[in-house]
C-alpha positions as CSV (number, residue, x, y, z in Angstrom):
1,X,83.4,-1.8,60.7
2,X,83.5,-1.4,64.5
3,X,85.5,-3.8,66.6
4,X,85.4,-4.2,70.4
5,X,88.4,-4.4,72.5
6,X,90.2,-3.2,75.6
7,X,93.5,-1.7,76.6
8,X,96.1,-4.0,78.3
9,X,99.4,-2.6,79.4
10,X,98.9,0.4,77.1
11,X,98.2,-1.6,74.0
12,X,94.7,-2.0,72.3
13,X,93.7,-5.7,72.3
14,X,90.7,-6.7,70.3
15,X,88.2,-9.1,71.9
16,X,88.0,-11.2,68.7
17,X,90.7,-11.9,66.1
18,X,90.8,-9.1,63.5
19,X,92.6,-9.3,60.1
20,X,94.0,-5.9,59.4
21,X,96.7,-5.2,56.9
22,X,99.9,-3.3,58.0
23,X,99.5,0.4,57.7
24,X,95.7,0.4,57.9
25,X,94.4,3.6,59.3
26,X,92.2,3.2,62.4
27,X,90.0,5.5,64.5
28,X,89.8,4.8,68.2
29,X,86.6,5.9,69.9
30,X,87.1,5.7,73.7
31,X,83.8,5.0,75.6
32,X,83.2,4.9,79.4
33,X,82.9,1.4,80.8
34,X,80.2,0.7,83.4
35,X,81.6,-0.9,86.5
36,X,79.6,-3.6,88.3
37,X,78.9,-1.2,91.1
38,X,77.1,1.2,88.6
39,X,75.0,-1.6,87.3
40,X,74.1,-3.1,90.7
41,X,73.3,0.3,92.3
42,X,70.0,0.2,94.2
43,X,67.5,2.9,94.9
44,X,68.7,6.3,96.1
45,X,68.3,7.6,99.7
46,X,65.4,9.8,98.5
47,X,63.7,6.8,96.7
48,X,64.0,4.6,99.8
49,X,62.6,7.1,102.2
50,X,60.1,8.9,99.9
51,X,57.2,7.6,102.0
52,X,58.3,9.5,105.1
53,X,60.1,12.6,103.8
54,X,58.2,15.7,104.9
55,X,55.8,13.8,107.2
56,X,57.0,15.3,110.5
57,X,54.8,18.1,111.7
58,X,54.8,20.6,114.7
59,X,58.5,20.3,115.3
60,X,60.5,23.1,117.0
61,X,62.3,25.4,114.6
62,X,65.7,24.2,115.9
63,X,64.9,20.5,115.8
64,X,67.4,19.8,113.0
65,X,70.4,20.8,115.0
66,X,69.1,20.2,118.5
67,X,67.6,16.8,117.9
68,X,69.8,15.2,120.7
69,X,68.3,17.6,123.1
70,X,64.7,16.8,122.1
71,X,65.3,13.0,121.9
72,X,67.7,12.4,124.8
73,X,67.8,15.5,126.9
74,X,71.3,16.6,126.0
75,X,72.2,20.3,126.4
76,X,71.1,22.5,123.5
77,X,73.8,23.7,121.1
């Protein structure tokens, strides 16, 4: 029968009371715990900007690394 618990100060603590006799053999199966940040993660960068990715046309070949020149007139790299 599986029991849920957690580790506190290096000791396994069950979430609910468990009646095990002394000397009982146990098997511990460690599973990754999802953090709140994993659960609440929103859409990826690609998902957010999917509507505009690849839409720019007729740009200079060096636009990716000289964008400041084309936008603001800075010297080319």
